[in-house]
C-alpha positions in Angstrom: 11.7 -15.9 52.3 10.4 -19.3 51.4 12.1 -21.5 48.7 10.2 -22.3 45.6 10.9 -26.0 46.3 9.5 -26.0 49.8 6.5 -28.3 50.4 3.7 -27.8 52.9 3.0 -30.4 55.5 -0.7 -31.2 55.2 -0.7 -32.9 58.6 0.1 -29.7 60.4 -3.1 -28.4 62.1 -4.3 -25.1 61.0 -6.4 -22.5 62.8 -10.0 -23.6 63.4 -11.4 -20.7 61.5 -9.7 -21.6 58.2 -12.3 -24.1 57.2 -13.7 -22.1 54.3 -10.4 -22.5 52.5 -9.8 -25.8 50.7 -6.9 -27.9 51.8 -5.1 -27.3 48.5 -5.2 -23.6 49.0 -3.6 -23.9 52.5 -0.6 -25.8 51.0 0.2 -22.6 49.0 1.4 -20.8 52.0 5.1 -21.7 51.4 5.0 -21.7 47.6 3.5 -18.5 46.3 6.3 -16.1 47.3 8.0 -16.9 44.1 5.4 -14.8 42.2 6.7 -11.7 43.9 9.6 -11.4 41.5 7.9 -12.8 38.4 5.5 -10.0 37.3 6.5 -9.2 33.7 8.9 -6.3 33.3 8.5 -5.9 29.6 4.7 -5.6 29.6 4.1 -3.1 32.3 2.5 0.1 31.1 4.3 2.8 33.0 5.5 3.4 36.5 2.1 3.3 38.1 1.3 -0.2 36.9 4.8 -1.4 37.8 4.4 -0.1 41.3 1.0 -1.7 41.6 2.3 -5.1 40.5 5.3 -4.9 42.8 3.0 -4.1 45.7 0.7 -7.0 44.7 3.5 -9.5 45.0 4.5 -8.2 48.5 0.9 -8.0 49.7 0.3 -11.6 48.4 3.0 -12.8 50.7 1.4 -11.0 53.6 -2.0 -12.4 52.8 -1.0 -16.0 53.3 0.0 -15.4 56.9 -3.5 -14.0 57.8 -6.8 -15.6 58.7 -9.3 -16.4 55.9 -11.4 -13.4 56.2 -8.4 -11.1 56.2 -6.9 -13.1 53.3 -10.0 -12.6 51.2 -10.1 -8.9 51.9 -6.5 -8.3 51.0 -6.6 -10.5 47.9 -9.5 -8.5 46.7 -7.6 -5.3 47.3 -4.7 -6.4 45.0 -4.8 -4.8 41.5 -3.3 -7.9 39.9 -5.5 -10.8 38.9 -4.9 -13.9 41.2 -6.3 -17.4 40.9 -5.6 -20.8 42.4 -6.4 -24.1 40.7 -6.2 -27.8 41.7 -4.7 -30.5 39.5 -8.1 -31.1 37.8 -8.2 -27.4 36.7 -10.9 -26.5 39.1 -10.7 -23.0 40.5 -10.1 -23.0 44.2 -9.9 -19.2 44.7 -10.0 -16.1 42.7 -9.7 -12.5 43.8 -12.0 -9.6 42.9 -9.7 -8.4 40.1 -9.8 -11.7 38.4 -13.6 -12.0 38.6 -14.1 -8.4 37.5 -11.8 -8.8 34.6 -13.8 -11.8 33.3 -17.1 -10.2 34.2 -18.1 -13.3 36.1 -18.9 -13.4 39.8 -16.3 -15.2 41.9 -18.9 -17.7 43.2 -19.6 -18.8 39.6 -15.9 -19.4 39.0 -14.8 -21.3 42.2 -15.3 -25.0 41.9 -15.6 -25.0 38.1 -13.2 -25.6 35.2 -12.4 -23.2 32.4 -14.7 -24.9 29.9 -17.6 -24.4 32.3 -17.0 -20.7 32.6 -15.5 -19.1 29.5 -16.1 -19.3 25.7 -14.4 -22.2 24.0 -11.4 -20.2 22.7 -10.5 -18.6 26.0 -11.1 -21.9 27.9 -8.8 -23.7 25.6 -6.1 -21.1 25.9 -6.2 -21.0 29.7 -6.4 -24.8 30.0 -3.4 -25.4 27.8 -1.3 -22.8 29.5 -2.1 -24.0 33.0 -1.7 -27.7 32.0 1.8 -26.9 30.7 2.8 -25.6 34.2 1.2 -28.4 36.2 2.4 -31.2 33.8 6.0 -30.0 33.8 6.1 -28.9 37.4 8.0 -25.8 36.3 7.0 -22.2 36.7 6.1 -20.1 33.6 7.0 -16.5 33.4 5.6 -13.6 31.3 3.2 -15.8 29.3 1.1 -13.7 27.0 -2.5 -15.0 26.6 -5.2 -13.8 24.3 -8.7 -13.9 25.7 -12.2 -13.3 24.5 -15.4 -12.9 26.6 -19.0 -13.8 25.9 -19.8 -10.2 25.1 -17.3 -10.2 22.2 -14.6 -8.1 23.9 -11.1 -9.4 23.7 -7.6 -8.6 24.8 -4.4 -9.9 26.3 -3.0 -10.7 29.7 0.5 -11.6 30.9 0.7 -14.3 33.5 3.3 -15.7 35.9 2.3 -19.2 37.0 3.8 -21.5 39.7 2.9 -25.1 40.4 2.5 -26.2 44.0 3.0 -29.7 45.5 1.8 -31.7 48.5 4.1 -33.2 51.2 5.1 -36.1 48.8 6.2 -33.7 46.1 3.3 -34.4 43.8 2.0 -31.4 41.9 -1.6 -30.8 43.1 -2.3 -27.4 41.6 -1.0 -24.0 40.6 -1.3 -20.3 41.4 -1.3 -17.6 38.8 -0.8 -13.8 38.9 -1.7 -11.8 35.8 -2.0 -8.2 34.5 -4.1 -6.9 31.6 -1.9 -5.6 28.8 -4.6 -5.0 26.3 -4.0 -1.3 26.1 -0.3 -1.8 25.5 -0.9 -4.5 22.8 -3.4 -2.2 21.1 -0.9 0.7 21.2 1.8 -1.6 19.7 -0.6 -2.7 16.9 -1.5 0.9 16.2 2.2 1.7 16.1 2.9 -1.1 13.7 0.0 0.0 11.5 1.2 3.6 11.5 4.7 2.4 10.6 3.3 0.3 7.7 1.3 3.3 6.5 4.4 5.5 6.8 6.4 3.1 4.7 3.7 2.8 2.1 3.4 6.6 1.9 7.2 6.8 1.6 7.2 4.4 -1.2 4.4 6.3 -3.0 6.4 9.5 -2.4 9.6 8.0 -3.8 7.6 6.8 -6.9 6.2 10.3 -7.4 9.7 11.8 -7.0 11.1 9.3 -9.4 8.4 10.0 -11.9 9.0 13.7 -11.6 12.7 13.3 -11.9 12.4 11.6 -15.2 9.4 13.0 -17.0 8.7 11.6 -20.4 6.9 14.3 -22.4 5.2 13.6 -25.8 5.6 17.0 -27.6 4.3 15.8 -31.0 3.2 12.6 -32.8 6.1 10.1 -32.4 8.4 12.5 -30.6 9.3 12.3 -26.8 11.4 14.7 -24.8 13.0 13.6 -21.5 14.5 16.6 -19.7 17.0 15.5 -17.0 17.9 17.7 -14.1 20.5 17.2 -11.3 23.0 14.5 -10.6 22.5 11.1 -12.2 23.7 8.1 -10.3 23.5 4.4 -11.4 20.2 3.9 -9.7 18.6 6.9 -11.4 20.2 5.8 -14.7 18.4 2.5 -14.5 15.2 4.4 -13.7 15.7 6.6 -16.8 16.1 3.6 -19.0 12.9 2.1 -17.7 11.0 5.3 -18.2 12.3 5.7 -21.7 11.3 2.2 -22.8 7.9 2.5 -21.3 7.3 5.9 -22.9 8.3 4.6 -26.3 5.9 1.7 -26.0 3.1 3.8 -24.6 3.4 6.6 -27.2 4.7 4.6 -30.1 7.5 7.1 -30.4 10.0 7.2 -33.3 12.3 9.8 -31.7 13.5 10.3 -28.1 15.3 13.5 -27.1 17.3 13.3 -23.9 18.0 16.8 -22.7 21.1 17.0 -20.5 21.0 20.7 -20.0 20.3 20.4 -16.3 22.9 17.7 -15.6 26.2 19.2 -14.3 28.4 16.1 -14.8 28.3 12.4 -15.4 30.8 9.6 -14.7 31.7 6.5 -16.5 29.0 4.3 -15.0 26.3 6.8 -15.9 27.7 7.2 -19.4 27.5 3.5 -19.9 23.9 3.5 -18.7 23.0 6.2 -21.1 24.6 4.5 -24.0 22.8 1.3 -23.1 19.6 3.2 -23.0 20.3 4.6 -26.5 20.9 1.1 -27.7 17.7 -0.1 -26.1 15.8 2.8 -27.8 17.2 1.7 -31.2 16.1 -1.9 -30.5 12.6 -0.7 -30.2 12.8 1.0 -33.6 13.2 4.6 -32.3 16.1 7.1 -32.5 17.9 8.6 -29.5 19.0 12.2 -29.7 21.2 13.8 -26.9 21.0 17.5 -26.6 22.2 20.1 -24.1 25.6 18.6 -23.4 27.7 21.0 -21.3 31.4 21.5 -21.8 32.1 19.5 -18.6 30.1 16.6 -19.8 31.7 16.8 -23.3 35.1 16.6 -21.7 34.1 13.7 -19.5 32.8 11.8 -22.5 36.0 12.3 -24.4 38.1 11.2 -21.4 36.0 8.2 -20.9 36.3 7.2 -24.6 32.5 6.9 -25.0 31.4 5.5 -28.3 28.9 8.0 -29.5 29.0 7.2 -33.2 25.4 5.9 -33.4 24.0 8.6 -31.1 22.8 11.9 -32.5 24.4 14.9 -30.6 22.9 18.3 -31.0 23.4 21.7 -29.3 20.1 22.2 -27.5 16.5 21.1 -27.2 15.3 23.4 -30.1 17.8 21.8 -32.4 16.8 18.3 -31.3 13.1 19.0 -31.9 13.8 20.5 -35.3 15.8 17.5 -36.3 13.1 15.1 -35.2 10.4 17.0 -37.0 12.5 17.1 -40.2 13.3 13.4 -40.1 9.7 12.6 -39.5 8.6 14.8 -42.4 11.1 13.2 -44.7 9.9 9.8 -43.6 6.3 10.7 -44.3 7.1 12.1 -47.7 9.1 9.0 -48.6 6.2 6.9 -47.6 3.8 8.9 -49.7 6.1 8.7 -52.7 6.0 4.9 -52.6 2.2 4.7 -52.6 
């Protein structure tokens, strides 16, 4: 197998029937083998495409040992897109796959530069990518390029490009092999969109669950009931406080009844959160009433030494509602007596 650093002796006579090929193309014979192992691994869409690209690399090696007519036939039979350029970015040769991909006849590509063939965006992308290879003299592997055609269609290709030199070692052009990865890119984008939609749906679901887990129910003018069910952890405690404060502001509540009937047990951290919530309720001018405390919760509160002196504790929800109604009635009567 030829080395990537091997140069081709331009003075060596070629077969007489190779005239149709430019001299620059002939110099590729000992350089292009490197492309055989450079087709992108990560951008191949399945075993069929991988096999096709591997075959393309091997067939490309075989092509360069054949006569021009046979070369053209075999290059056109390769599924990968293949092109040759000189140092001035003129196309020397393209195969059928390359011409078909860009929807431009091969005869309208050969001898021209990118800006004379493609739309400005695509021409600039190709020129910059190829110039980087020829200016540095280093191969580029698995380069992803975005393209757009005149009909508005667009997509992506992955290219492996190799510069080639004359007998003096000067870079005189390049050869590129590419595959179309548009379908894969579109699938990746669709997957990312689906993941984003899934995350958004998950967030909405969590918000819904959170709202349902802490319902703030106005049962009468100025009276809110917050029935709590299930275990309460610090995160949910913080959510309860937020819901309480928002409910008080929204409904202009004077009384908030926290019903703990459905809560099996609370720990010290949750107790501290509930007491802070009660304090925040008082700061907003409302009164917090705890009802439905189970024996287990009562024992835990005692063991934790919770300060409940400024919190009203009642047996159940009915008692809490009666208390709030009575206090509201007394407040209304007192207000009328002062007028």
